[in-house]
N, C-alpha and C positions, 0 to 999 in steps of 0.2 A: 149560180152554184159553183161554177168553175173558178170565178173570181174569189169567192170565199175560200175555196180549197187552196188556191195559190197563196192567199193571205195567211191561212193557218200554217201552211208549210214554211212560209217565210218566218213566222213567229217561232216555230219549232226550231228552225235553223239558228236563229238569233239566240234563243235560249240555250241551245246546246253549246254555242260558241262562248256564251257568257260563263258557262260552268266548266270551261276548259275541255271541250270535246276533243277526243283523240283524232289525230290525222290518220293513224294506222291502227288496225286491229288484227291481232294474231290470235286465233282460236285453236287451242289444242284439245283434241278429243281422244281419250283413251277408251277404245271400244271394249266394253266388258269390264272396265276398271272400277272396282269397288274399294271401299276403305281398307278392307283386309288385304287386298292385292297390293295397295300402296304401302301398307304397313309391312307386308312380307318383303317387298323390294327394299324398303328402308332398312329393315333388320338384317336382311341377307347381305346387303352391300355396305352398310354403314355401322351396323351394330345397333343394339337397343336404343342408344342415345343419339344416334346419327340423324342426319337430315338430308332429304333429297332437295334438288333444285326447286321443285314446286313447293316444298315446305317453307322456302324463304319468302314466298309471296305474302304480303302483309294482310290481305283480305281473304277470308275463307267463308264458305257456306255449304249448303246442301241443296240438291235438286230432286224433286219427285219426277218419275219417268213414265208413268202409265200412258198408254196410247188411247185413241178414241174408242177402240172396241175391245180393249183388254187391259187388265191390271198389269200383266207382264208384256212389256213392249218388245218388239224386234228392232233391229238396227235401222230399218227403213222408216218406220213411224217415228222413232227417236231422232234419227237424222233430220227428218222433215220438221220435227218440232224445234230442233236446235237451229235449223236453217231459216225457217219461215215464221216461227212463233205461233204455229197452228197445229193442233192435234189432228192426226189422221189415223186410218186403220193400218194394222200391221201389214206389211208387204207393199205399201204404196209409197211412191217417191215424188215429193214436190207437188202433190195434189191433195185436195181435201177429200174426205170420205165420199162425196158425191162426184168426184173426178174433176172438180174445177181447179184450174191452175193457181198455184200459190207463189207469190214473189218472195225470193229469198234475200237474206242480208247481203249475199254476194252480188246478186243482181241489182240490189239497191246501191251498192258500192259502185257498180258500173255506171249507174245513173249520175253519180257524183264525179265521174271521170277518173275514178281510182282504178289502179291495176288490181288484178285478182289472181289467186292461186289456190290449188288444191294438191295436197301431198298425202300419200298413204303407203302403208306396207302391204295392203291388199291390192286387188285390181283397182285401177283409178275409176272404173265404172261400177264399183261396189256400192253398197247401200249408203254409207255415210258420205263419201265425196259426191255421189250422184245427187243426193238430196239438196245440194247447194246450187246445182246448175243443170238439172234435168227434171222432166215432168212426165212420168209414166205411171200407169196403174199397177204394174208389176215390177218389182225389183229384179226379177230374173231376166228381164229383157235388156241384158247388158250390151248387146250389139246396138240397139237403139240408143241406149244411154251414152255410149261412146260417141255416136254421131252428134247427139245434142251437146255434149261437152265441148266439142269443136265448134259447132254452130253457134254456141253461146259465147264464143270468143274468150274463154278463160285464158289468161295470159300464160300461166304456168300450171302444167299438169304433170305430176310425177308419181310413179308407183309401178305396179305390175299391170298385166292385162293386155299384152301385145296381141293375144289371141282374138281380141275383139276389134282390133284396128287393122291387122294384116289382111290382105286379100284372101279370098276363100281358097285359092290354089296354093297358098303358102302353107308349109308344114305347121300343124297345130292350130291353124285358124279355126274359129268358130263362127265366122261370118257365112251366111248363105246367099247374100246378094252379090252384086258385081262391084261394090264399092271397095276401094282401098283407102282407108282413112289416113294411112301414112303419106300417101301421095297428096291427098287433100290438105293435110296439115302442112306439108312442105310448101304447097302453093299458097297457103294462107300466111306464110312467113314464120312458121314454127321451126326451130332447130331441134332435130331429133337426137336424143342421147340414149344409148343402150347399155353403157357401162360407166365406171367411175372416171376413166380417162376422157371419154367423150363428154361427160357432164362438166368436168373441169375446164374443158376447152370451149364450152359454149359461151358466146358473147351476146347472143341475141336476147332481147327482152321477152321473147315468146319461146317457151320451152315445152316440148313434149318428151318427157323422160319415161321410157318403158323398159324396165330392167329385168323383166321375167315374162314368160308367156302367161302364167297365172299369178298367184300370190308371189311376193318376194320371199326368198329363203331367209332373209334377215341375217345372212352370214356372208363373209367374204367369198368371192371378190366384189359382191354387190356393194354399192355405197350405202352406209347406214342411214337410218332415218334422220339422225342429227345432221349429217352432211346434206341430205336432201332439203331439210328445213333451212339450213344456212344458205344454200344456193338459191332457194326460192326467195328468201329475204333479200339477199344481195341483188337479185334481178328486180324484184318488185319495188324495192326502195329507191330505184332510179326515177320513179314517177313523182313529179313535184306535187301532184294532187293527193298522194298517199296511196295506201293499198289495204286490201283485205286478204288474209291468208288463213286457210284451215289446214291443220296438220293432224293426221290421224295415226295413232298407234293401233293399227287395225288387228294385230294378231295376239294381243293380250286375250281377246275374246276366244280366238281359235284354241289356244292352249288351256284356257279355263274350261271350255267345253269338254276338253279331253281330261280334265282334272290333273293336268301336268303342271305341278307347282313350280318346279325349277324353270321351265321354259316360260311360263306365264310371268314369273318374276323377272326373267331376263328381258322380256318384252317391255315391262314397265320401266326397267332401268334404262333401256335404250330410248324409250319414249321420253323419260326424264332428261336425258342428254339433249334431246331435241328441244325440250322446254328450256333448258339452260342456254341453248343458242338463241332462242327467242328473247329470253330475259337479258342476255348480254347486249343484244341490239336495243332493247327497250331502256336499259339503264343508261345507254349512251344517247338515246333519243327520247326526250321527255314527252314527246307527242304520241307515244305508242302505248296502247292498252294491250295487255296479254291476259288471256283467260284460259284456264285449264279446267276441263270437266270430263265426264264420261257419258255415254249414251244410256248405259244401264250396267248393272252388275251381272256377272256370269259365274255360276258355279256354287254360290252360297258358301264361300270360303270362310273358315274359322281358323284362327291361329292358336294352337295348343302346344304343350311341351310334353315330351316323353319322360320316363322315370329318371333319365339322366339330365333333365333340364334343357334338352335340345329342342329346337323348333320342330314342331310336327303339325303340318297343315291337315285340315280335315274339310272335305267337300261334302255338301249336302245335296248337290244337284249337278247334272250335266247340261243344264239349260240356263236360261236367264232367270233372274229373280226380280222381285218388286221393291227391293230396298232402295233408299235414297242413295245418291252418288255425291261425291265431293265436288266443290267448286273452289278454285283459287284464282285470285286476280291481282294484277299489278299495273299501275299506271293511271292516267287520267280517266276518271269515271269508275275506277275499280270499286268504290264504296257502294255502287249500285248492285253488286253481286254478293253481298253479305247476307247471312241468315238463311232461312229456309224459303226457297222459291221453287217454282215449277220450271221444267226444262224450257217451256215456251217463253218464259220471262227473260231468258238469256239473250236471244236475238232481239226481243222487243226492246230491251234496255240498250242494246247496241244501237238499234234504230233511233231510239230517243236521243242518244248522244249525237247522232249524225243528222237528226232532224229529217228522217225519211220514213216512208210507210212500207211495211212488208205484209206478207200474208195474202188474204183474198182481196183482189182488186175488183172494182165494180164492173170492169169490162172483161173480167177473166172468162175464158172459154174452157170448155171441157177438153179432154184429150181422148182420142180414139185409139186406145191401146188394149193390152191384155187385161183379163179379169184380175182382181186383187188376189194376192196370196192369202193363205189361211192365217188365222190368228194364233198359230201354235206358239206356246211358250218356249219351245226349244229352237225356234227359228233363229238364224244368226242375226 
């Protein structure tokens, strides 16, 4: 049986190579970013006939987003679907509904000796980035997630969340154990950056960038998401075997929950600048696939106009919705992401291109962690 499995994996790898498999994959996820949010950003920044960077990508499609136990997904279940190709219950990270561990596309990339990175404007231990390199039953267990991100040897980790890494005696720390993950990261070869100047000075290929205690403010003097993405690409691209990078615009969702159109649009525009940085690299390196999508839509946004013809946003919810989300793709293999597909198909098709297996593994063990969070439609 093992021999047959090895032969099948070899066949998949050869087939992927024959169809021009990408050496590198950059996945951009706009948390809570729906079609109307994208349109709002486009109109606000470029005018009705303008185009965003993501609009320049030649392949587009749509993804369904329901979770294993609800029509309306949360970011944990959606992140797990986008990372592992498997549906799970709301609130669960990197595990199936029965608690069995799921292998992510990032972990599969490690098996190919590729470098890996996670970048976000929320805490680096938040639901979306966590789904790619952690396995817990409750998304709220961010102190444990932070440990697993380091233990899983992700090469580049950048975002907020210092509170989950600093020792418990440090101001603002939310750790209750005796571990200082900053010390552990340093011992493991990570260069720590906490501001723009420090990030610019980093030469190490292993980076832990923590620029806020909680979420990023996404304002100066913090480095913008586009700068974080560019730095991650610069570092990861030094690996001759290639890389996998996930970049999340995590606070589109935050402001959509608050029905704050101006700031939700501002987050999409900055996210799009990060996409532009990824596309700039991909256009210079034909072996790089760039994918842009969202985990779900938030707020039920509709774009209307007032009596004077000015843009007037209208929100129908302060929670997530069940509408499909956009997909954009550029580079080798991009044609696989056209049309209407499910969110689980996105990592499955990445895995096909690389000739690897993701999701539930035959030897997967359960995880002994907290109980699942509820399936609330308003969960983040």
